[in-house]
N, C-alpha and C positions, 0 to 999 in steps of 0.2 A: 231408722237406719242409724247405726253408730257412727259418731264422727270419727274421721281418719285421725291418726295420731299426727302431732305436729313434729316435724324432724328437728333434730338438735340444731342449734344455731352454731356454725362452725366459725368461731371467732378467735381460737387459739392458733398460735404460730405465726410468723412473719409471712406477709404476702410479698410476692416479687412484684415488680414493676409490670410484667407482662400479664400477670393474673389480675392486676387492677385495671389494666387497660381492657383485658377481656371482659371484665365486669361492666365497665362503662359501654362497651360496645354492645354487651348482651341487654342493656337497658333499652337500647334503640330498637331492639326486635328487628334486625337486619333482614330477615327473610320477608318480613312484610314490606319493608321498604323496597326491596327488589321488585315486588309486583307492581308497587306504586310507580317505580321509574318505567317500568315496562309498558305502562300505558300513556305515560307524560310524552316520551319521545315520540311515538308515531303520531300522537296528537299535535306536536309541533310541527311534523311533516306535513300532515294534512292541512293545518292552518296556512303554512307557507306555500302549499302546493309544490313542494320541493324540498331541498335540504336547507335548513336554516344555518347561520353561521355556527362554527364549531364553538366559538366563544359563548354564543348564546345559549346553545345547549347545554354546554358545561355549567354555565352559571345557573342555568334554571334547574338543573338536576342537582348540584350541590345544594342549593337554597331549599329545594324540596326535600332532599335528603335530611338536612338539619332539621327542618320543621317537622317531619314524619317522625325523625328520631326523638325530638323533644316531646311530642305528643305521646309517643309510646313509653317514654321514661316517667312522664305523669301518670300515666295509665298503671304502670307497675308500682309507682309510690302509693296511689290511692288503694289498689288491689292487693297490696301485701298482706293483708289479714287473709283474703280468701286463697291467695296463692299458696299459703301455708297448707291449706287443706286439700287442695287439687293435686293429685299425683303428677299431672301433666306439667306443673309450673313449680314443683317444689325445689327445682335447681336454679331458679332465677336468683340473681344477686341479693335481692333485699331478704330474700328467704334463707338463704345460705350464710348470710352474714358478710357477703363478700364486700358490702358497703353499707353505711349508714343511710337511713331515709333522708335525712337532712342534706347529705352529699348528693344523693340522687336527685332530690328536688331542685337543688341549686344547680345541677348539671343540666337538668331539663330546661329550667328557665334560660340559662346562659345559651343552649342551643337555640331556643326560639327567638331570643332577642338577636343573636348573630344572624339567624335565619331571615329575619324580617329585614335587618339592615342590608344584608347582602342582596337579597331580592329587590329592595327598593333602590339601591344605590347602583346596582349593576343591571338589573333587568328593568322592572318598573314597579310603580306604587301599587297598581291594581293587583299584580301577581303577589306582591307581598301581602296585601290585605286579605286576599283569597287564601293564601297558605295560613295566616294567622286565624282566619275564621274556621277553617277546617280544624286546627288544633282546639279552638275553644268550644266548639261543637262537640268533638270527640271527647273532651275532658268534662264539660259540664252537662251536655245533653245525654251522651251515652254512658260514659263511665260513673259519674256521680248521680245520675238520676235514673235512667232507663234500665241498665244493666241489672240491678238489684231488685226492680219493681215491676217489669213488664216482659211478658213473652214476646212483644214486638220490639224488644230491644235493639236487636240487630237489624231489624227491617228500618227502622228510623235512623238509629245510630250509624248504620252503614253509609249514610249520605256523606260522612266525613272521609271516607276511602274513596269517594268519587270526585272530590274536589281537586286532585292533581291534574286531571284532563282541563279543568277550568284554568289552572295556573298555566299550564303548557300552552294552551291556545292564547291566553292573555300575554304570555311572554312574548309571543311572536307579533300580535295584532294589536297590543294595548286595548283591547275590547273583548266583548262577548258576543256571541251569535247563536243561531239555533242549533248549529252543528255541534259545538261543545256541549250545550244543553242536553241534546240527544246521546252524546258520548257519555255524559254525566248519568243519564238514565240507564244506559247499559250497564255500568258498573253498579248502580244503585239497585237494579233488578237482579244482577248476578249474585250479589252479597248473600241475601238470604239462602238460596240453595246451595251455596259454597259452604257457608258457615254452618248451616244446620246439619249437612252431611257429616262434618267433622264433631259436631256436638252430639250426634248420635253415640259415637264411639266413648266420649267422655260424659255421658248422661250421668253416671253415678258420681262423678266428680262435681258437676255442677249442683246436683242435689245436694251432696253433702256440704256444699259451700251456700246453699239457699239462693241460687242464682236462677232464676225461672226461665231458662232457655226453653225453646219450643219442645224439644225432645223430653224435657223434665215433667212439663205440664200436660203434654198431650200424647196420644198413643203413637206408636211407631207408624202405623198406617196413616194417621191423621198428618203427621210430620212428613211423611213421604209424598202424600197427596199434595201438600202445600208447596214442597220442593218442586213437584211436576208442574203445578200451576205457574209457579214463578219463571220455571224454566221456558215454558211455552210463551209467556210474555216476553221473556228475555229474547227469544228468538225473532219474535215480531219487531221488537225495539231495534235489534240489531240489523233487520232488513230495511226498517224505517230510516236507519243512518245513511244507507245507500242512497235513498231519496234525497234527504236533506242535505247531506254532504257531498253530493255529486261524486259518488264513487262508482266504479265500474263493474265490469263483469267478473274480474279477478276476485273482488271483495265480496260480490254477491254469491259466486259459487261457493267460496271459502265459508262465509257466514252461515249458508244454507247446510252445508255438509258438517260443519262443527255443530250447528245447532242440532241437526239430526242425530248425531251421536249423543249429545247431550240429553235430548228428550227421550231417545231409546234407554239409556242409562237410568233416567228418572222413572221411566215406566218399570224397569226391571226392579229398581228399588222398591216400588210401590207393590209389585207383585210378589218379591221374595222378602222383603222387610228384613234384611240382615245387616249386621254391622259390617261385614266384609263388603257387601254390596255399596253401602254408605261410603266407606272409605275409599273405594274405586271411583266413586262418582266425585268425592272431594279431590282426588287427585287429578282427575280429568278436568274438573272445574278450572284448575289453575292453567292446565295446558289450552283449554278452550279460550281463556281470555288473553293468555299471551298471544296465541296463534291468530285471534282475532285482530288485534291491533296490529301485529306483524303485517298482517295482509292488508290492513289499511295503508300502510306505507308503501308496500309492494305495489299496491294498486296505483298509488299516485305516481311512483317511480317509472311504472311501464307506460304513463301518458306523457312523459318528458324525455 
């Protein structure tokens, strides 16, 4: 397959302050951060069995945002070569020339340092160490190692995206327990069907960039089957959380209904094997995770 042409690097002309700020914000992948924060806050509520202090919630979310933003910026720095090839990523700042790679890397490192210090000084050391560990895992294990070498890249690398629940729990309790571990498992198992559904649409992009995402190296039906298997396991883990985390009827009903829809859509994808069905599943997976964690918090509040 012919390699896609690389877009011209737009370096000409003065850049406004607003465009520079926009480029730095884009480096952090804010839409991904939003999803991480959606899981962090309900976790803190479950850990507290009520509403933590506003100050603690804000401090944890700020630190988590900075840490995730730094990790995403480093990811863009490392992947700037394949981002030029993939249509989905050709408007990223390091591809368009909105900023230099060195400035992006400095920005990312500064974010990580500030995040660690903020979490350590304002929240606690355990939360700071956990947030840093997520960044190191995402950068070195996923981005630098697995992404370009293994079809299981997102399965293992997705662990980094599950760490924010550990950060949220430790922010409240300054410790870890089985409940946040199962929450971690929920996001860990959720990540492959979520990401593979998106990768189906961008299969040709990943193929052109020589990134062995599952849809590139396996048939559509094999990918859909693995999505279905992970989805079934996900529903089981989400219901296990009700037992381990002492959650009630509201959460159990919500997890069951949300999971049933997820499984039904996964079965439809396996039967139809169309990119449209894959994108519908991808969109629903975001709704699923958001509502699942929202109902954790709702369940806690109804008991107090």
